[in-house]
C-alpha positions in Angstrom: 19.2 25.5 27.3 20.0 22.0 29.0 22.6 20.1 27.2 21.4 16.8 25.9 21.3 13.7 27.9 24.2 12.2 26.0 26.4 15.3 26.4 25.4 16.2 30.0 28.0 14.0 31.7 30.9 15.3 29.6 29.8 18.9 29.9 29.6 18.9 33.8 32.9 16.9 33.9 34.6 19.7 31.6 33.3 22.3 33.9 34.4 20.6 37.0 38.0 19.8 35.7 38.4 23.4 34.4 37.2 25.0 37.4 39.5 22.8 39.5 42.3 23.6 37.3 41.7 27.5 37.5 41.5 27.3 41.3 44.9 25.4 41.3 46.4 28.0 39.1 45.1 30.9 41.2 46.2 29.4 44.4 49.8 28.5 43.0 50.3 32.1 41.6 48.8 33.6 44.9 51.5 31.4 47.0 54.1 32.8 44.7 53.3 36.5 45.0 52.8 35.9 48.8 56.1 34.5 49.2 57.8 37.0 47.2 56.2 40.3 48.4 54.1 39.5 51.7 56.4 37.2 53.7 57.1 39.8 56.6 53.4 41.2 56.9 51.5 40.9 60.1 48.5 38.4 60.7 45.8 40.9 60.1 47.1 41.7 56.8 48.0 38.1 56.0 44.2 37.7 56.9 42.6 40.0 54.5 45.0 38.8 51.8 43.5 35.3 52.2 40.0 36.7 52.0 40.8 38.7 49.0 42.2 35.5 47.4 39.0 33.7 48.2 36.8 36.5 46.8 38.8 36.7 43.6 38.9 33.0 43.1 35.2 32.8 43.6 34.6 35.8 40.9 36.8 34.4 38.5 35.1 31.0 38.8 31.8 32.6 38.5 32.8 34.5 35.3 34.4 31.4 33.9 31.3 29.1 34.6 29.0 31.8 33.1 31.0 32.0 30.0 31.5 28.3 29.6 27.7 27.8 30.1 26.6 30.5 27.7 29.2 29.4 25.1 27.7 25.9 25.3 24.1 27.3 25.2 24.9 29.3 22.0 26.6 26.2 20.3 23.5 23.9 21.2 21.2 26.8 20.0 23.2 27.1 16.7 23.1 23.2 16.1 19.2 23.1 17.0 18.5 26.0 14.7 20.5 24.2 11.9 18.9 21.0 12.5 15.5 22.7 12.3 16.5 24.3 9.1 17.8 21.1 7.9 14.5 19.4 8.6 12.5 22.1 7.3 14.5 22.0 4.0 14.2 18.2 4.0 10.4 18.4 4.6 9.9 21.1 1.8 12.0 19.1 -0.7 10.1 16.0 -0.3 8.8 14.9 -3.5 5.8 13.3 -1.5 2.8 15.5 0.0 3.8 15.4 3.7 1.0 15.7 6.5 1.6 15.4 10.3 -1.5 15.1 12.3 -2.8 13.9 15.7 -5.3 11.4 16.5 -8.0 14.0 16.1 -6.7 14.8 12.4 -5.7 18.1 13.5 -2.5 19.0 11.4 0.5 20.3 12.6 2.9 20.0 9.6 2.0 20.7 5.8 4.8 20.8 3.2 5.1 22.7 -0.2 4.3 19.2 -1.9 1.0 18.9 -0.1 0.2 22.6 -1.3 0.9 21.9 -4.8 -1.1 18.5 -4.8 -4.2 19.5 -2.9 -4.3 23.2 -3.4 -4.5 24.0 0.4 -2.0 26.5 1.7 -0.2 25.7 4.8 -2.0 28.7 6.7 -5.3 27.2 5.8 -4.5 23.7 7.0 -2.2 23.9 10.1 -4.1 24.0 13.5 -7.4 22.9 11.6 -8.8 19.3 10.7 -7.2 17.5 7.8 -9.5 18.7 4.8 -8.5 16.1 2.3 -10.3 12.9 3.5 -13.6 12.2 1.3 -16.4 11.3 3.4 -16.4 7.8 2.2 -12.8 7.2 3.2 -13.3 8.4 6.9 -13.8 4.9 8.3 -10.8 3.6 6.2 -8.6 6.1 7.9 -9.8 5.5 11.2 -8.9 1.9 10.7 -5.4 2.7 9.5 -4.8 4.9 12.4 -5.8 2.0 14.6 -3.4 -0.3 12.8 -0.3 2.3 13.0 -1.2 3.0 16.7 -1.0 -0.8 17.4 2.5 -0.9 15.8 1.8 -1.8 12.3 2.7 0.8 9.8 0.7 1.4 6.6 2.8 1.4 3.5 2.2 1.9 0.0 -1.6 1.9 0.1 -3.9 3.0 -2.7 -6.7 5.2 -1.5 -8.5 8.5 -2.6 -7.9 11.9 -1.3 -9.6 15.3 -2.4 -8.4 18.6 -3.5 -9.4 22.1 -2.7 -12.2 21.8 -5.2 -13.4 18.8 -3.5 -12.6 16.4 -6.4 -11.4 13.0 -5.3 -8.4 11.5 -7.0 -6.2 8.5 -6.5 -3.1 8.7 -4.4 -0.5 6.2 -2.8 -0.2 6.7 1.0 2.0 5.6 3.5 1.1 6.2 7.3 3.7 6.0 9.9 3.8 6.8 13.6 5.6 10.0 15.1 6.4 10.8 18.5 7.8 14.0 19.9 10.2 14.0 22.9 7.6 14.9 25.2 5.7 11.8 24.3 2.8 13.1 22.2 1.8 10.7 19.4 1.3 11.9 15.9 0.6 10.2 12.3 2.9 10.8 9.6 1.0 10.7 6.2 3.1 10.8 2.9 0.7 10.7 -0.4 1.8 10.7 -4.1 -0.2 11.4 -7.0 -0.8 8.0 -8.9 -3.6 9.2 -11.4 -1.4 8.7 -14.4 -0.4 5.1 -13.2 -4.0 4.3 -12.4 -4.9 5.4 -16.0 -2.2 3.5 -17.3 -3.1 0.1 -15.4 -6.8 0.3 -16.5 -5.6 0.8 -20.2 -3.4 -2.3 -19.8 -6.3 -4.2 -18.1 -8.6 -3.2 -21.0 -6.1 -4.3 -23.4 -5.7 -7.7 -21.8 -9.4 -8.1 -21.5 -9.8 -7.2 -25.3 -7.0 -9.7 -26.1 -8.8 -12.2 -24.2 -12.1 -11.6 -26.0 -10.4 -11.9 -29.0 -9.1 -15.4 -28.2 -12.3 -16.4 -27.0 -14.2 -15.4 -30.1 -13.7 -18.9 -31.7 -15.0 -20.9 -28.7 -17.8 -18.3 -28.2 -19.1 -18.9 -31.8 -18.8 -22.7 -31.3 -20.7 -22.5 -27.9 -23.5 -20.4 -29.4 -23.9 -22.5 -32.4 -25.5 -25.5 -30.6 -28.4 -23.6 -28.9 -29.0 -21.5 -32.0 -29.1 -24.6 -34.2 -31.8 -26.2 -31.8 -33.7 -22.8 -32.0 -34.0 -23.0 -35.5 -34.9 -26.5 -35.8 -37.7 -25.9 -33.1 -38.8 -23.0 -35.3 -38.9 -25.0 -38.4 -40.9 -27.7 -36.4 -43.5 -25.0 -35.2 -43.9 -23.8 -38.7 -44.7 -27.1 -39.9 -47.4 -27.4 -37.2 -49.2 -24.2 -38.0 -52.1 -25.9 -38.8 -52.0 -28.0 -35.7 -52.1 -27.1 -31.9 -49.0 -25.1 -31.0 -46.5 -27.2 -29.0 -45.9 -25.5 -25.6 -42.8 -27.8 -25.2 -41.3 -26.3 -28.2 -41.9 -22.8 -27.1 -40.4 -23.7 -23.8 -37.3 -25.1 -25.3 -37.3 -22.0 -27.6 -37.3 -19.8 -24.5 -34.8 -21.5 -22.7 -32.3 -21.3 -25.7 -32.9 -17.6 -26.1 -32.5 -16.9 -22.2 -29.1 -18.8 -22.3 -27.9 -16.8 -25.4 -29.0 -13.6 -23.8 -27.4 -14.4 -20.3 -24.0 -15.4 -22.2 -24.0 -12.4 -24.3 -24.9 -10.1 -21.3 -22.0 -11.9 -19.4 -19.8 -10.9 -22.2 -20.9 -7.3 -22.3 -20.2 -7.1 -18.4 -16.8 -8.3 -18.8 -15.7 -5.9 -21.4 -17.4 -2.8 -20.1 -15.1 -0.7 -18.0 -16.2 0.4 -14.5 -15.0 2.4 -11.7 -12.5 0.6 -9.1 -14.7 -0.1 -5.9 -13.8 -2.6 -3.2 -16.6 -4.4 -1.6 -17.0 -7.5 0.2 -16.7 -10.5 -2.3 -17.2 -14.2 -2.2 -14.1 -15.7 -3.4 -15.6 -19.0 -4.5 -18.6 -17.4 -6.3 -16.0 -15.2 -8.4 -14.0 -18.4 -9.4 -17.2 -20.2 -10.4 -18.3 -17.2 -12.2 -15.0 -16.9 -14.0 -14.9 -20.8 -14.9 -18.5 -20.4 -16.3 -17.6 -17.5 -18.3 -14.7 -19.5 -20.0 -16.9 -22.6 -20.9 -16.9 -21.8 -24.5 -13.0 -22.2 -25.0 -12.8 -25.0 -22.5 -15.4 -27.1 -24.5 -13.7 -26.0 -27.8 -10.3 -27.5 -26.2 -12.1 -30.4 -24.4 -10.3 -29.3 -21.3 -11.0 -31.1 -18.0 -11.6 -28.7 -15.1 -11.3 -30.0 -11.5 -12.9 -27.5 -9.1 -11.9 -28.1 -5.5 -13.2 -25.0 -3.9 -15.6 -26.1 -1.1 -12.9 -25.7 1.7 -13.2 -21.8 0.7 -17.0 -21.7 1.0 -18.0 -18.6 2.9 -14.5 -16.8 2.8 -14.8 -13.3 1.8 -12.4 -10.6 0.7 -12.5 -7.0 0.5 -11.9 -6.5 -3.3 -12.8 -4.9 -6.5 -15.0 -7.6 -8.2 -14.3 -6.7 -11.6 -10.5 -6.9 -10.9 -10.7 -9.9 -9.0 -12.6 -11.6 -11.8 -9.9 -10.2 -14.2 -7.1 -11.9 -12.2 -8.6 -15.4 -12.3 -9.6 -14.9 -15.9 -6.1 -14.1 -16.8 -4.6 -17.3 -14.7 -7.2 -19.7 -16.4 -6.9 -18.2 -19.8 -3.0 -18.7 -19.3 -3.6 -22.4 -18.2 -6.0 -23.0 -21.1 -3.3 -21.6 -23.5 -0.7 -24.0 -22.1 -2.6 -27.3 -22.2 -3.0 -29.7 -24.9 -6.5 -30.7 -26.1 -8.1 -32.7 -23.3 -5.7 -31.5 -20.8 -6.5 -30.9 -17.1 -6.8 -27.5 -15.3 -7.4 -27.8 -11.2 -8.5 -25.0 -9.3 -8.2 -25.2 -5.5 -9.5 -22.7 -3.1 -9.2 -22.8 0.9 -8.2 -20.9 4.1 -4.3 -21.0 4.7 -4.7 -19.4 8.2 -7.6 -17.6 10.1 -6.9 -14.5 8.1 -5.7 -15.6 4.8 -7.3 -17.5 1.9 -5.3 -19.1 -1.0 -6.4 -20.1 -4.6 -4.1 -22.4 -6.8 -4.6 -22.7 -10.4 -2.7 -26.0 -11.6 -2.2 -27.4 -15.3 -0.5 -30.0 -16.9 0.6 -28.0 -19.9 4.0 -27.0 -21.4 5.3 -25.2 -18.3 7.9 -22.5 -18.3 11.7 -23.0 -18.6 13.8 -21.9 -15.6 15.4 -19.1 -17.4 12.2 -17.4 -18.0 10.7 -17.8 -14.5 12.4 -14.7 -13.1 10.9 -12.5 -15.8 7.3 -14.0 -15.8 5.7 -11.1 -14.1 7.5 -8.5 -16.1 5.2 -6.2 -18.5 5.3 -7.4 -22.0 7.2 -10.5 -21.4 5.4 -13.6 -22.9 6.6 -17.3 -23.6 3.6 -17.5 -26.2 4.3 -17.4 -29.9 3.7 -14.3 -31.9 0.2 -13.1 -31.9 -0.9 -15.2 -29.0 -0.1 -13.0 -26.1 0.4 -9.4 -25.1 2.8 -10.1 -22.0 0.6 -8.0 -19.8 -1.6 -10.6 -18.3 0.4 -11.6 -15.3 1.9 -8.2 -14.9 -1.7 -6.9 -14.3 -2.6 -9.9 -12.0 0.4 -9.3 -10.0 -0.6 -5.6 -9.5 -4.2 -6.5 -8.7 -3.3 -9.0 -6.0 -0.7 -6.8 -4.4 -3.1 -3.8 -4.4 -5.7 -6.0 -2.5 -3.0 -6.9 0.2 -2.2 -10.2 -1.2 0.8 -12.1 -3.0 1.1 -14.3 -6.0 3.8 -16.6 -7.1 4.4 -19.1 -9.7 6.0 -22.7 -9.8 6.6 -24.3 -13.3 8.4 -27.3 -14.8 9.1 -27.3 -18.5 6.8 -29.9 -20.2 5.0 -30.8 -16.9 2.8 -27.9 -16.1 2.5 -24.8 -13.9 1.0 -24.1 -10.6 -0.1 -20.3 -9.6 -0.5 -19.5 -5.9 -2.6 -16.4 -5.0 -2.9 -15.6 -1.6 -5.6 -12.8 0.0 -6.5 -11.5 3.1 -9.8 -12.7 4.5 -12.3 -9.8 5.2 -13.8 -9.9 8.8 -16.0 -7.3 10.4 -14.3 -5.7 13.5 -15.3 -2.7 15.5 -13.8 0.6 14.2 -12.4 3.3 16.6 -13.4 6.8 16.4 -10.3 8.8 16.0 -11.7 12.0 14.5 -14.0 13.6 12.1 -13.7 15.5 9.0 
């Protein structure tokens, strides 16, 4: 076994110096012996003595070099074995499910955590194609491999994997490049089960939705009262004209009012209904306008002024779960509505920040947040609202959703002057997908 490149110069230098030292000692001892016992010998005997000295020195050097190299080889082999055992122990002790595979998804490493998480044994997986990728996530994995190959590690991304029964479940995945000394490229995938976290997050989101719906109940009743009163008046007028020709205009107004109530109630039901997380290409401006439309009742009840400056963001699309994205803007607008006084102002701006990022700002001129509270504003159950007015989950949920969509969120506020929330999301753009493997 060759010594490593770092140790090689010292290895050969030590071997050469020790060999020179041995030769010097041998020759010195031989000269002493020759002067003591062979001073009067003839030329032929002296010649054979020199030959014997050379042969003896060569054999001694050969034995020394062989022993030195073998000893070094044994030491390196022991270090390599211990290193491999340590690597194997760390791999097996890792709490994350570790899979090492090449560009064709052929697995070369599979640790014990992966066996427990997915139910596939190491013998079943190593040497075969990665069996944990659902069909609908194959294109996503190819895109991740393309990013990693380009030098962009994929870290803490939520995705789906499937177990030995074919049942998909949520995991948090990190994908990193890995190269062996020979230069062959592999991909190191580390996944962790986050089903409990997803369940808790969905529960928190549902709690926040229900809390928002409760706060909007009064505004909803006020908003529905006007068209219902108009419909009742039209019905009364139609009743008085039973003996006359039926008024088509009255019927038309009645139909419009009923349709409005139906659409509003349907929107309320869609908001409160809990659906599966599914990311798709979403128009961000339409999402904002939809949330503003949904919040019309409490906005009117508080006589709030809404300034929509979203035209620069027209046509910008993001890859997001529509329901979760609506929840983010609903939380931000509900907080702004709670913060402002009657006839206060809320401004919403949307526009590109760069060719691949879009930004949304929600600005209010409300009560603001104190400097001491700002560091805690995204913590779960932290709220600056009075008792019974907030759960403290809204901004924590909004932050988690934005981060899971590859974006960022930050907040700037001045007490008694207002608050601005900045949301940044990646713009979706179609790109060709490289074929990296198949399931």
